[in-house]
Each structure stands twice: as C-alpha cells, then as structure tokens.
C-alpha positions in Angstrom: -38.9 -104.2 -56.5 -41.5 -103.5 -53.2 -39.9 -99.8 -53.0 -40.3 -99.4 -57.0 -44.1 -100.7 -57.0 -45.0 -98.9 -53.5 -43.7 -95.4 -55.3 -45.7 -96.3 -57.7 -48.7 -96.5 -56.5 -48.2 -93.5 -54.4 -48.0 -91.7 -58.1 -51.1 -93.6 -59.2 -53.6 -92.1 -56.3 -50.8 -88.7 -56.2 -52.4 -89.1 -60.3 -55.7 -90.0 -58.9 -56.1 -86.7 -56.4 -55.2 -84.5 -59.1 -57.7 -85.5 -61.0 -59.8 -85.8 -58.6 -59.4 -81.5 -57.8 -61.3 -79.3 -59.9 -58.6 -75.7 -60.3 -60.5 -72.2 -61.5 -58.5 -68.9 -62.6 -60.1 -65.5 -62.0 -57.8 -62.5 -62.9 -57.5 -60.6 -59.8 -56.3 -57.6 -61.5 -59.8 -57.0 -63.4 -61.6 -57.5 -60.1 -59.8 -55.0 -58.8 -59.7 -52.3 -61.4 -63.6 -52.7 -62.1 -64.7 -52.3 -58.1 -65.8 -48.4 -57.3 -64.5 -48.4 -53.7 -60.8 -49.4 -55.4 -61.5 -46.7 -57.0 -62.2 -44.2 -54.2 -59.4 -45.7 -52.5 -57.4 -44.8 -55.2 -58.6 -41.5 -55.3 -58.5 -40.7 -51.8 -54.7 -42.4 -51.3 -53.2 -39.5 -54.4 -55.0 -36.5 -52.6 -53.7 -37.9 -49.7 -49.6 -38.6 -51.1 -50.5 -34.3 -52.8 -50.7 -33.4 -49.0 -48.1 -34.6 -48.4 -46.0 -33.3 -52.0 -47.3 -29.0 -51.0 -45.6 -29.5 -47.4 -42.7 -31.5 -48.3 -42.3 -28.6 -50.7 -43.4 -25.9 -48.2 -40.3 -26.9 -46.3 -37.8 -27.0 -48.9 -38.6 -23.8 -50.2 -38.1 -22.8 -45.8 -35.0 -24.6 -46.0 -34.2 -22.8 -49.3 -34.8 -19.0 -48.5 -33.0 -19.4 -45.8 -29.8 -21.0 -47.1 -30.3 -18.4 -49.5 -30.6 -16.2 -46.6 -26.7 -17.2 -45.0 -25.2 -17.4 -48.2 -25.9 -14.0 -49.0 -24.3 -12.5 -45.0 -22.3 -15.1 -44.6 -19.6 -12.4 -44.6 -20.5 -11.0 -42.1 -21.2 -13.2 -39.5 -18.5 -14.4 -37.2 -17.4 -17.2 -36.9 -19.8 -18.3 -33.9 -23.2 -17.1 -36.0 -22.0 -18.9 -39.1 -21.5 -22.2 -37.3 -24.8 -21.2 -35.4 -26.9 -21.2 -39.0 -25.4 -24.3 -40.3 -26.4 -26.5 -37.4 -30.0 -24.5 -38.4 -29.9 -25.4 -41.6 -28.7 -28.7 -41.5 -32.1 -29.3 -38.9 -34.0 -27.7 -40.9 -32.6 -30.5 -43.4 -33.1 -33.7 -41.5 -36.3 -33.0 -41.1 -37.4 -32.6 -44.1 -35.5 -36.4 -45.1 -37.2 -37.6 -41.6 -41.1 -36.0 -42.9 -40.0 -37.1 -46.3 -39.5 -40.8 -44.2 -42.7 -40.4 -42.2 -45.4 -39.3 -45.4 -43.7 -42.4 -46.4 -44.9 -44.3 -43.7 -48.4 -42.8 -43.3 -49.2 -44.0 -46.9 -48.5 -46.8 -46.3 -50.1 -47.4 -43.5 -53.7 -45.7 -44.8 -52.7 -47.4 -47.8 -53.0 -50.7 -45.8 -56.5 -49.3 -44.2 -58.5 -48.7 -47.4 -57.1 -51.4 -50.0 -57.8 -54.2 -46.6 -61.6 -54.0 -47.4 -61.6 -54.1 -50.8 -59.4 -56.8 -50.6 -61.6 -59.3 -48.0 -64.9 -58.7 -50.1 -62.1 -59.9 -53.5 -61.5 -63.4 -51.2 -65.2 -64.1 -50.3 -66.3 -63.0 -53.8 -64.1 -65.9 -54.6 -64.1 -67.8 -51.7 -68.6 -67.9 -52.5 -67.7 -68.6 -56.3 -65.5 -71.1 -55.7 -67.8 -73.5 -53.1 -70.9 -72.9 -55.7 -68.6 -74.8 -57.7 -67.2 -77.3 -56.2 -63.9 -75.8 -56.9 -60.2 -76.6 -54.6 -58.1 -74.7 -55.9 -59.0 -70.3 -57.6 -55.6 -69.5 -60.0 -55.1 -65.8 -60.1 -54.3 -65.2 -63.3 -52.2 -61.9 -63.2 -49.4 -64.4 -61.2 -49.2 -66.5 -63.2 -46.6 -67.7 -65.4 -48.7 -70.4 -67.8 -52.2 -71.7 -67.0 -54.2 -74.1 -69.5 -58.1 -75.5 -68.4 -59.3 -74.9 -65.4 -62.8 -72.5 -65.0 -62.5 -68.8 -65.3 -64.9 -67.6 -62.5 -63.5 -64.2 -63.3 -67.2 -62.5 -64.8 -68.7 -65.0 -62.1 -66.4 -63.7 -59.2 -67.3 -60.1 -60.3 -71.1 -59.6 -59.9 -70.6 -60.6 -57.1 -67.6 -57.9 -55.3 -69.8 -55.5 -57.0 -73.4 -56.4 -55.4 -70.6 -57.1 -51.7 -69.2 -53.1 -52.8 -72.6 -51.9 -53.5 -73.4 -53.2 -50.0 -70.6 -51.2 -48.5 -70.9 -47.7 -49.4 -74.8 -47.4 -48.5 
C-alpha cells in the first residue's frame, strides 16, 4: 500500500512538472530554405561537386582511351608487354576509384564546413526566441511524428535568423 501511494505521488509530481513546462515548435526546414547563406552554401557545394565530376570524367576518358589502345594492339604485344599494359590499366582504374572515394570525403568535409555556421545561427536564434518566450523545450516539426499544441515560433526565429544571417554576410 505504501509503495502504491508513493508511486501515485511520483506520477502526480511528474504531471505537475510537465504541466509547468512550456513547449514550442519550429520548422527547421522552412528556416533553412529561407536563408540566403544556405542558398550560397548549396551553390558552392554544387560547384565543388561539378568540378569533381569533371575531374573523374577526364580520368575515365583517359582510362577508356588507354583500354581501347590496349585492346587494339594486344594481338601484336608480347606476353610481358601485355602484362605491363594490363597493370597500367589496373592502376589507372584503381586511381579512379580512390579519387572518387577521396572526392566523396572532401564533399562531406566541405559540406560540414559550409553548414556549421548556418546551423549555429539557427541554434542561437531558436535559443533567443525560446528564452524570450520562456520555453523549456523546442521541438523540430520536420522530424516529429506528431505534435499538437505548443507554441509555433518559426516566424519569430526566422526574423531573428535573417537578421543574424545578414550580419554574417557583410
């Protein structure tokens, strides 16, 4: 009986704490899609990607030309020369694969470098508005399965965020 009363009091106490907590929500995707600096970052990342794609296409064209030349001349090559040429082709193919992996890693690093200041500004804007509104929690709508109630602070955060973004782009 004593445990039952204690459990009841704990549930009642946690309900009272939850009732005092103020929850807000924000649509982070809308925030990111509106930011000029985010659009600039996306363009820079696309340029970097296109540069990498061009480099890989050039490497593949070189490989294909060497492969074609090898296939045309293979009948006239001695077994030793064939083996040497095949090793050269394998090295070129391996270099393409390694460069592709390297470019993927570089893209990730560059993306993080471009997005970190943007995400920091989003976080700071959310914190400022949440403090003003005295919110205990702010939930991101774009990753929440269900929410009902709470305070939508997206517009207020957006105003703050655009101000910060304009300052950072000066």
